[in-house]
C-alpha positions in Angstrom: 39.2 -6.6 0.8 35.9 -5.9 0.1 33.3 -6.2 3.0 30.3 -8.0 2.5 27.1 -6.1 1.8 24.3 -7.2 4.6 21.8 -5.1 3.8 20.4 -1.6 3.9 19.6 1.1 6.3 17.7 4.6 6.0 15.1 6.4 7.5 11.3 7.2 6.7 9.4 9.7 7.9 7.3 9.5 11.0 4.1 9.5 10.0 1.1 8.0 8.7 1.5 5.7 5.2 1.7 2.8 3.5 5.6 2.6 4.1 5.9 -1.7 4.1 4.2 -1.9 0.4 6.1 1.0 -0.6 9.7 -0.1 0.5 9.1 -3.2 -0.2 7.7 -2.7 -3.6 10.8 -4.6 -5.3 9.9 -7.7 -3.9 7.2 -10.4 -5.2 5.9 -10.9 -2.0 3.9 -14.2 -3.3 7.2 -15.5 -3.1 7.6 -16.0 0.3 5.9 -16.6 3.4 6.5 -14.4 5.9 6.9 -14.2 9.8 5.2 -11.8 11.0 6.6 -10.5 14.9 3.2 -8.5 16.1 5.1 -5.8 17.1 3.9 -2.3 17.6 2.1 -0.8 14.4 -1.6 0.2 14.0 -4.2 0.6 10.8 -5.1 4.3 10.4 -9.1 4.7 9.9 -10.4 8.0 9.6 -6.8 10.0 10.5 -6.6 8.2 14.0 -5.2 4.8 15.2 -7.4 2.0 14.9 -6.6 -1.8 15.0 -3.1 -3.3 15.4 -2.1 -3.7 11.8 -0.5 -7.4 13.3 -2.2 -7.9 16.5 0.1 -11.6 17.0 3.2 -13.1 16.2 1.9 -15.4 13.0 3.0 -16.9 9.8 1.5 -15.2 6.7 1.6 -16.3 2.9 2.9 -13.7 0.7 -0.7 -13.0 -1.2 -2.7 -12.3 2.6 0.8 -10.3 3.6 0.6 -8.1 0.3 -3.2 -7.3 0.6 -2.7 -6.6 4.4 0.1 -3.9 3.5 -1.7 -2.4 0.5 -5.1 -2.0 2.2 -5.0 0.9 4.5 -2.3 3.5 5.8 -0.6 2.5 8.9 1.5 3.7 11.7 4.7 1.7 12.0 6.2 2.0 15.9 7.9 -1.6 15.8 8.3 -3.8 13.0 9.5 -7.3 12.8 9.1 -9.2 9.5 11.2 -12.0 7.9 10.8 -13.7 4.4 11.1 -17.3 3.8 11.3 -18.9 0.0 11.3 -22.5 1.5 11.9 -24.1 5.0 10.3 -23.6 8.2 8.7 -20.0 9.0 10.0 -18.5 12.7 11.7 -15.9 14.3 15.5 -15.5 13.1 17.0 -13.4 16.3 20.9 -13.2 15.1 22.8 -12.2 12.0 24.8 -15.6 11.9 21.6 -17.7 12.3 20.2 -15.6 9.5 23.0 -16.3 7.5 23.1 -20.0 7.7 18.5 -20.2 7.4 16.0 -20.4 4.7 15.2 -16.7 5.5 16.0 -14.5 2.6 15.2 -11.1 3.5 14.6 -9.5 7.3 13.1 -6.2 8.0 13.3 -4.3 10.9 11.7 -0.7 12.2 12.1 0.6 15.1 10.9 3.8 16.9 8.6 4.4 13.5 11.7 6.1 12.1 14.7 3.7 11.8 14.8 0.6 9.2 16.8 -2.3 8.7 16.4 -4.5 5.5 19.0 -7.7 5.5 19.0 -9.1 2.3 21.3 -12.2 1.0 20.0 -11.7 -2.5 22.4 -9.2 -4.1 20.5 -8.0 -7.2 17.3 -7.6 -4.9 19.5 -5.9 -2.2 20.5 -3.1 -4.8 17.1 -2.7 -6.3 15.9 -2.2 -2.7 19.1 0.7 -2.2 18.4 2.5 -5.6 14.0 2.1 -4.5 14.8 3.8 -1.1 17.0 6.4 -2.8 13.8 6.9 -5.3 11.4 7.0 -2.5 13.3 10.1 -1.1 14.3 8.3 2.3 17.3 9.5 4.1 20.6 8.5 5.7 20.4 5.3 3.0 23.6 3.5 3.1 24.8 -0.4 2.9 25.2 -2.5 5.8 28.3 -4.1 6.0 30.5 -6.8 7.7 32.8 -3.5 8.4 29.9 -0.6 9.9 27.0 -3.2 11.0 27.3 -3.7 14.9 23.7 -4.8 15.1 23.6 -8.9 16.3 20.2 -9.1 17.1 17.5 -9.0 14.4 15.2 -8.1 17.1 13.5 -5.0 17.8 13.3 -5.0 21.5 
């Protein structure tokens, strides 16, 4: 029996950049409404940390979200993003709830480098996987029912 692919896991460099825009570039941002957890990430201005990238927990339309992650370099420490194609936009805290919800994608970043992306759309998941490899991210692999021990889709 083949294990179901839940998402992908990889590591990004612990540095400033536009990693959200880069790693999510296969996605049409405007097709989704985004839950932003308001965790700890900062804009970078003149080589230093500036204002929070996501000052508070909020909901954003895809155009606003895309503009925000493309405009400045940022430093990601903890990130909790969820993409919804329809329905109420809210935080999804477990994988079981994710599977049953209208949430299509969940992106979690912990300690600036560890990235988990859960995605229900298999062709999009494959694109995200291939893109992560093309970007040179390291330790890229599929998370499956067999190898994913995460039960909570939160970063704390």
